[in-house]
RODO-2510 file (C-alpha; in nm, 4 decimals, decimal comma):
residues 67
     n   res          X          Y          Z
     1     m    19,7023    14,3711    14,1136
     2     s    19,8175    14,6941    14,2560
     3     d    20,0675    14,9314    14,1484
     4     p    20,3309    14,9798    14,4578
     5     l    20,3335    15,3259    14,3248
     6     d    19,9568    15,3830    14,3301
     7     m    19,9270    15,7286    14,6221
     8     l    19,6638    15,6576    14,8687
     9     t    19,4508    15,9306    15,0909
    10     m    19,4965    15,8965    15,4498
    11     e    19,1927    15,7073    15,4541
    12     q    19,2388    15,4700    15,2187
    13     a    19,5939    15,3867    15,3882
    14     g    19,3779    15,4264    15,7313
    15     n    19,1543    15,1215    15,5557
    16     i    19,4159    14,8581    15,4371
    17     l    19,5403    14,8926    15,7927
    18     q    19,2195    14,9142    16,0181
    19     v    19,2752    15,2456    16,1679
    20     q    19,1618    15,5852    16,1306
    21     a    19,3165    15,8499    15,9019
    22     r    19,4216    16,0164    16,2334
    23     t    19,5944    15,7183    16,3072
    24     i    19,7804    15,7347    15,9713
    25     r    19,9007    16,0845    16,0109
    26     d    20,0280    16,0477    16,3665
    27     y    20,2204    15,7136    16,2225
    28     i    20,3469    15,9870    15,9902
    29     k    20,5101    16,2074    16,2848
    30     r    20,5719    15,9418    16,5208
    31     y    20,7342    15,6970    16,2641
    32     n    20,8289    15,8880    16,0095
    33     l    20,6160    15,7005    15,7826
    34     r    20,7097    15,8805    15,4197
    35     h    20,4279    16,0558    15,2455
    36     v    20,3607    16,3154    14,9624
    37     k    20,2127    16,6458    15,0319
    38     r    20,0192    16,7790    14,7392
    39     a    19,8862    17,1166    14,6829
    40     e    19,5087    17,1193    14,6095
    41     g    19,4071    17,5011    14,5458
    42     h    19,3015    17,7792    14,7985
    43     k    19,0367    17,6405    15,0099
    44     k    19,2183    17,3262    15,1160
    45     p    19,6643    17,4163    15,0691
    46     h    19,7486    17,0430    15,0645
    47     k    19,6893    16,6890    15,0964
    48     l    19,8552    16,4019    15,2103
    49     y    19,9306    16,1139    15,0432
    50     i    20,1488    15,7900    15,0914
    51     m    20,2606    15,5925    14,8307
    52     r    20,1675    15,2208    14,8602
    53     q    20,5336    15,0717    14,8239
    54     d    20,5523    15,2980    15,1481
    55     l    20,3007    15,1585    15,3065
    56     e    20,3805    14,8082    15,2649
    57     q    20,7720    14,8703    15,3681
    58     f    20,6021    15,0320    15,7072
    59     i    20,3945    14,7871    15,7574
    60     f    20,7362    14,5134    15,7111
    61     n    20,9078    14,7366    15,8954
    62     q    20,6713    14,7316    16,2062
    63     w    20,5926    14,3958    16,1867
    64     n    20,9322    14,2789    16,2321
    65     n    21,0330    14,5604    16,5214
    66     h    20,7807    14,4035    16,7221
    67     k    20,9018    14,0345    16,7370
***
């Protein structure tokens, strides 16, 4: 069983939804998918993460809205 507060990278979230990481970035912009921006250092100023519970809520909301 996974912790709902697990932080997922764009690639991990994409694997769960079977889409590419850039599609997850589009979901962030298009559907206001909640995410966290974390500073990673000088060369890569930030990286985006999604909490597992937010991804699960997004999936639930999208499926219920498209019936």
